[in-house]
C-alpha positions in Angstrom: 92.7 194.5 72.7 93.6 192.0 69.9 91.3 189.0 70.2 93.4 186.7 67.9 96.4 187.2 70.2 94.4 186.2 73.2 93.0 183.2 71.4 96.5 182.0 70.6 97.5 182.3 74.2 94.6 180.2 75.3 95.3 177.5 72.8 98.9 177.4 73.8 98.1 177.1 77.5 95.6 174.3 76.8 98.3 172.3 74.9 100.7 172.8 77.8 98.0 171.8 80.2 97.3 168.6 78.3 101.0 167.7 78.2 101.3 168.4 81.9 98.2 166.2 82.6 99.6 163.3 80.5 103.0 163.6 82.3 101.1 163.7 85.7 99.2 160.5 84.9 102.4 158.7 83.8 104.2 159.8 86.9 101.3 158.6 89.0 101.4 155.1 87.4 105.2 154.9 88.1 104.6 156.0 91.6 101.8 153.4 92.2 104.0 150.6 90.7 106.8 151.6 93.0 104.6 151.5 96.0 103.3 148.1 95.1 106.9 146.8 94.7 107.7 148.2 98.1 104.6 146.7 99.7 104.9 143.2 98.1 107.3 140.6 99.3 110.3 140.0 97.0 110.2 136.7 95.0 112.6 133.8 95.6 114.3 134.6 92.3 114.8 138.2 93.4 116.2 137.2 96.8 118.6 134.8 95.2 119.8 137.5 92.9 120.3 139.8 95.8 122.2 137.2 97.8 124.5 136.4 94.8 125.4 140.1 94.7 126.7 139.8 98.3 128.5 136.6 97.5 126.1 134.5 99.5 123.4 131.9 98.9 119.7 132.1 99.7 118.3 129.7 102.4 114.7 128.7 101.6 114.0 127.7 105.2 115.2 130.8 107.0 114.5 133.0 103.9 117.8 134.9 104.5 121.2 135.1 102.8 124.0 132.9 104.3 127.4 131.6 103.3 127.5 128.5 101.2 128.1 125.0 102.8 131.6 124.8 101.3 132.6 128.2 102.9 131.2 127.1 106.2 133.1 123.9 106.1 136.3 125.7 105.3 135.8 128.1 108.2 135.1 125.2 110.6 138.3 123.4 109.4 140.4 126.5 110.2 139.0 126.3 113.8 139.8 122.5 114.0 136.1 121.7 114.0 133.6 120.1 111.6 130.4 121.6 110.0 127.1 120.1 111.2 124.5 120.2 108.4 121.6 119.9 110.8 122.4 122.7 113.2 124.4 124.6 110.5 127.1 125.4 113.1 130.7 124.2 113.8 131.1 121.4 116.4 133.9 119.1 117.6 134.3 115.8 115.6 132.6 112.7 117.1 135.0 110.2 115.6 137.1 110.0 118.8 134.1 109.6 120.9 132.7 106.8 118.7 136.1 105.0 118.9 136.1 105.3 122.7 132.6 104.1 122.9 133.5 101.1 120.7 136.3 99.9 123.1 133.9 98.3 125.6 132.9 96.0 122.8 136.4 94.6 122.6 136.3 93.5 126.3 136.2 89.7 125.8 135.1 89.0 129.4 133.3 85.8 128.4 136.8 84.4 127.5 138.0 84.9 131.1 134.9 83.2 132.4 135.5 80.3 130.0 139.1 79.9 131.2 138.2 79.5 134.9 136.7 76.0 134.5 140.1 74.9 133.1 141.9 75.9 136.3 139.5 73.7 138.3 141.8 70.7 137.7 142.6 70.6 141.4 141.0 67.2 141.9 144.4 65.8 140.6 146.1 67.2 143.7 143.6 65.6 146.0 144.3 62.3 144.3 148.0 62.6 144.9 147.7 63.4 148.7 146.6 59.9 149.6 149.9 58.6 148.1 151.9 60.8 150.5 150.2 59.0 153.4 152.7 56.1 153.0 154.4 57.3 156.3 153.0 54.3 158.3 156.1 52.4 157.0 158.2 54.1 159.8 155.8 52.7 162.3 156.0 49.3 160.7 159.8 49.0 161.5 159.4 48.8 165.4 157.2 45.8 166.0 157.6 43.2 163.3 154.5 41.5 164.2 152.6 44.7 163.7 154.3 45.2 160.3 151.6 43.2 158.7 148.9 45.6 159.8 150.5 48.7 158.5 150.7 46.9 155.2 147.1 46.5 155.3 146.7 50.1 156.2 149.2 51.0 153.5 147.2 49.0 151.1 144.1 50.9 152.0 145.5 54.3 150.9 146.3 52.7 147.6 142.7 51.7 147.4 141.9 55.3 148.1 143.2 55.9 144.6 139.5 56.0 143.7 139.8 59.8 143.6 141.5 59.2 140.3 138.2 58.1 139.1 136.7 61.2 140.5 139.4 63.2 138.7 138.4 61.5 135.5 134.8 62.4 136.0 135.4 66.1 135.4 136.7 65.1 132.0 133.5 63.3 131.4 131.8 66.6 132.1 132.3 67.3 128.4 128.9 65.8 128.1 127.5 69.2 127.4 128.9 68.6 123.9 126.4 65.8 123.6 123.7 68.1 124.9 124.7 70.7 122.3 124.4 68.1 119.6 120.9 67.0 120.7 119.3 70.3 119.7 120.5 69.6 116.1 118.5 66.4 116.3 115.5 68.4 117.4 115.0 69.2 113.6 112.2 66.6 113.9 109.5 69.4 113.9 110.0 69.4 110.1 108.2 66.1 110.0 105.2 67.9 111.7 104.5 69.6 108.4 103.7 66.3 106.7 100.1 66.0 108.1 99.3 69.3 106.5 100.4 68.1 103.1 98.3 64.9 103.6 95.3 67.0 104.4 95.6 69.1 101.2 95.9 65.9 99.1 92.8 64.4 100.6 90.4 67.2 100.3 91.6 70.6 101.6 91.3 72.2 105.0 88.1 72.7 106.9 86.6 76.0 106.1 87.8 76.1 102.5 91.5 77.3 102.6 93.6 77.0 99.5 93.6 73.2 99.3 91.5 70.9 97.3 87.9 71.9 97.5 86.4 69.1 95.4 84.7 67.5 98.4 82.5 70.6 98.6 81.1 69.9 95.1 79.5 66.5 94.5 79.2 66.7 90.7 76.5 64.6 88.8 77.0 61.1 87.8 78.8 60.7 84.5 81.2 63.6 85.1 84.8 63.1 86.0 87.5 65.4 87.5 90.4 66.0 85.1 92.8 68.4 86.9 92.9 71.9 88.1 92.6 75.0 85.9 94.7 78.0 86.8 95.5 78.9 90.4 93.3 79.0 93.5 91.7 82.4 93.9 90.5 84.2 97.0 86.9 83.1 96.7 87.1 79.9 94.6 89.0 77.6 92.3 88.3 76.1 88.9 88.6 72.4 87.9 88.4 70.7 84.5 85.6 68.2 84.3 84.9 65.6 81.5 81.2 65.1 80.7 79.4 62.0 79.5 80.0 62.8 75.8 83.7 63.4 76.4 83.0 67.1 76.3 85.1 69.4 78.5 83.5 71.6 81.2 84.8 73.9 83.8 83.7 73.6 87.4 84.0 76.6 89.8 84.1 75.7 93.5 83.6 78.4 96.0 85.1 78.8 99.4 83.2 77.1 102.2 82.9 80.4 104.1 81.4 82.3 101.2 77.7 83.2 101.8 74.9 81.5 99.9 73.5 84.9 98.9 76.8 85.9 97.1 77.1 82.5 95.5 73.6 82.6 94.1 74.1 86.2 92.8 77.3 85.2 90.9 75.6 82.1 89.4 72.6 84.3 88.3 74.9 86.9 86.7 76.8 84.1 84.9 73.5 82.7 83.6 72.4 86.2 82.3 75.7 86.8 80.5 75.7 83.2 79.2 72.5 83.7 77.4 74.0 86.7 75.6 76.8 84.6 74.2 79.7 86.6 75.5 80.5 84.3 78.4 80.3 80.5 79.0 76.8 79.0 79.7 75.9 77.4 83.0 75.0 73.7 82.6 74.6 72.6 86.3 74.7 74.3 89.7 75.2 73.1 93.3 75.3 74.7 96.7 79.0 75.6 96.6 79.8 75.2 92.9 78.5 75.2 89.3 79.4 73.7 85.9 79.8 75.8 82.8 81.1 75.5 79.3 84.9 75.4 79.0 86.7 78.2 77.1 89.3 76.8 74.8 91.8 79.6 74.7 94.3 81.7 76.7 93.6 84.6 79.0 94.4 88.2 77.8 97.6 88.2 79.8 99.1 85.3 77.7 97.4 86.0 74.4 99.8 87.2 71.7 98.2 90.2 69.9 99.0 90.5 66.2 96.5 93.1 65.1 93.7 95.1 66.6 90.7 95.4 64.2 87.1 96.6 64.0 86.1 93.0 64.8 87.8 93.2 68.2 86.2 96.6 68.9 82.8 95.1 68.0 83.2 92.1 70.3 84.4 94.2 73.2 81.5 96.6 72.6 79.0 93.6 72.7 80.4 92.6 76.1 79.9 96.1 77.4 76.3 96.3 76.2 75.6 92.8 77.5 76.8 93.9 81.0 74.6 97.1 80.8 71.5 95.2 79.7 72.0 92.6 82.5 72.4 95.5 85.0 75.8 94.2 86.1 78.3 96.8 87.3 81.6 94.9 86.9 84.1 95.8 89.7 87.0 93.5 89.0 89.7 95.6 87.3 92.0 92.6 86.8 90.9 92.2 83.2 94.1 90.5 82.1 93.0 87.4 84.0 89.2 87.7 83.4 89.1 88.3 79.7 89.8 85.3 77.4 90.0 84.7 73.7 87.9 81.6 72.7 89.7 79.8 69.9 86.6 77.7 69.1 84.3 80.7 68.8 87.0 83.0 67.5 85.9 85.8 69.8 86.6 87.6 73.1 84.7 86.4 76.2 84.4 87.6 79.8 84.5 85.3 82.9 84.3 85.6 86.7 81.4 87.8 88.0 82.4 87.5 91.7 83.1 91.2 92.1 80.3 93.6 91.1 79.1 96.9 92.4 75.8 97.2 94.3 72.9 98.9 92.6 73.0 101.6 95.3 76.5 102.6 94.4 75.6 102.9 90.7 72.7 105.2 91.7 75.0 107.5 93.7 77.6 107.7 90.8 74.9 108.4 88.3 73.5 111.2 90.4 77.0 112.7 90.8 77.7 112.5 87.0 74.2 113.8 86.3 73.3 110.9 84.0 70.7 108.2 84.1 71.3 104.8 85.8 71.2 103.0 82.5 73.9 105.3 81.2 76.1 104.7 84.2 75.8 100.9 83.8 76.9 101.3 80.2 79.7 103.7 81.2 81.0 101.3 83.8 81.0 98.4 81.3 82.9 100.6 78.7 85.5 101.5 81.4 86.3 97.8 81.9 86.6 97.3 78.2 88.8 100.3 77.9 91.2 98.6 80.3 91.3 95.7 77.8 92.0 98.0 74.9 94.8 99.7 76.9 96.5 96.3 77.5 96.2 95.4 73.8 97.7 98.8 72.8 100.6 98.3 75.2 101.3 94.9 73.6 101.1 96.3 70.1 103.0 99.6 70.5 105.1 98.9 73.6 104.8 100.7 76.9 106.9 103.7 75.8 104.7 104.5 72.8 101.4 103.8 74.6 101.1 107.6 75.4 100.9 108.3 71.7 97.9 106.0 71.1 94.4 107.5 71.2 93.6 106.1 74.6 97.1 106.6 76.1 97.1 110.2 74.9 93.5 111.0 75.7 92.4 112.1 72.2 89.7 110.9 69.7 91.3 109.3 66.6 90.1 109.4 63.1 87.2 107.1 62.1 89.3 104.6 60.2 91.4 103.9 63.3 89.7 101.0 65.4 89.0 102.1 68.9 86.3 101.8 71.5 86.5 105.6 71.9 84.3 105.9 68.8 81.6 103.7 70.4 81.7 105.6 73.7 81.6 108.9 71.9 78.6 107.8 69.9 76.8 106.9 73.1 77.6 110.4 74.4 79.7 109.1 77.4 83.3 110.0 76.4 83.4 113.1 78.5 82.1 111.0 81.5 84.9 108.4 81.1 87.3 108.7 84.1 90.0 106.6 82.4 90.0 108.8 79.2 90.0 112.0 81.3 93.1 110.8 83.3 95.1 110.1 80.1 94.0 113.4 78.5 95.0 115.4 81.6 98.4 113.6 81.7 99.0 114.6 78.1 98.1 118.2 78.7 100.4 118.4 81.7 103.4 117.2 79.7 102.9 120.2 77.4 106.0 120.8 75.1 107.5 117.5 76.3 104.7 115.6 74.5 105.8 115.0 70.9 102.6 115.4 68.9 104.3 114.3 65.7 104.3 110.7 67.1 100.6 110.6 67.8 99.0 107.4 66.3 95.6 107.4 64.6 95.4 111.2 64.0 
C-alpha cells in the first residue's frame, strides 16, 4: 500500500471536516439568533412597520393594528353615525339630544307668575258696584216725605267710594321698589373697614400682624424713627432710625408671637457675623428688636452688575468662610433679597439670619456625604454664595446664555476666569456641591443640543 496516497486522503478529509465544523458553528449561531427573535417580543418600531404593511396604524394601548381615526370617521359617516374617540366605536350624534335638553331652559315660567299680579286689578270692579246701588231713587218717588231719607241713603253709597282709596293702595304696593333700593344703601359695611386702618396707623394688631410693630420696640433715648425700610416680612420688619450723632441705623422688629429663643439665636448670629465685617454690627438689643448699622446700598435684586471680578469672588468667599467659622448653616435661599452691596464699604454683605439649619441636620448631611462637620458647614456656605454668582451671571450674560457659563454649564473654567468654583475646588468640595452637580447633569443630558463652541471661560 502506498503511504503517501493514504496521507493525502487523511489531510483532505481533515480540511473537509474543518470546513464542515465551521459551517456547522455558523449555522448554529444563525439558528440561535432566530430562536431568540421568535422568543422575544417585537419592538414598537417593528410592530408599526408591520401595521403599515397592512395599511393600518399601531395602537400603543391595545398593542394591536387598527384602522386610522380618519378611516373610522369616514366609515361612521357612511352609516350616518359619528366616531367616539373614547370608546373608539360609532355612535349616534348627541347634538339633537343636547338641543332637546336645552329647551326646558327657554320655559320662561317666571314671566307668567309675574303677569298674574297685574290681573289682580279687580278691586276697581268692587269700587264700581257701590255706584250701581243708586236704585233707591225709584223708592224715593212714592212718598215725597220719605224722599229725603233715600237721599241720605243715596249719599251713603257715594261715601262708600272709599274703596277707591283701597283700589289705590295696590298701586302703592310698589313699595317693594323702595325695599329693593334699601339693600343698595346697605353698602355701609364698607365703613366697617375704617377701624382696621386706624389700628394699623396707631401701632399694629395685637399679636404682631403686618401692621406697625414699633410699639413692641422701645428704642433708647436719643434715637428717632425715620420711616420703614423695605416690606414687612414673615417674622419681622425693618425701620430706619436716626441716632444721637445723626447717624443712620436699622432696627429690626420681630413678630410678637416669635419665641424668645429664636430671637436670641438670630441676634447672636448677627453679632458673630458682625465681628467678621461681612454683615452690619449690632449696637443695641431689646426683647423683640435690635439696632444695627445701616447698609447704604441696594439689594442684589436691584443692583446693576457691570463686571464680575476677582474682588467680587474674594468677598463672597469671605462671607462663606465667616459663616463656616461661626457654625451658621444658612437656610434662606432668597439671596437676591438678603445680599446687599454696601456703597460706603464698597463690598458685598449678607443680612438676615432668621432661617438657619440646626446642628443636627448638618451632622446628618455630613455623614451622608462622608465628610467632616466643618467641611459641611463650608459646603453649605459656598452653596449660598453660588446662588449669588448664578444671579450675577444671569444679569451679565442673560438667561439664555447662562447655560454656557461655568456654573450654568457645570464645568470648571480656566484660572483667569473669575468664579467661586475655583475656591470650592481648592477646598476639595466641588464634587460635593449639589448645585454644580445639577447644572453638570443638565448639560450632559442635552448632549448634541448643547453648543460647546459657546462655552464661556474655557
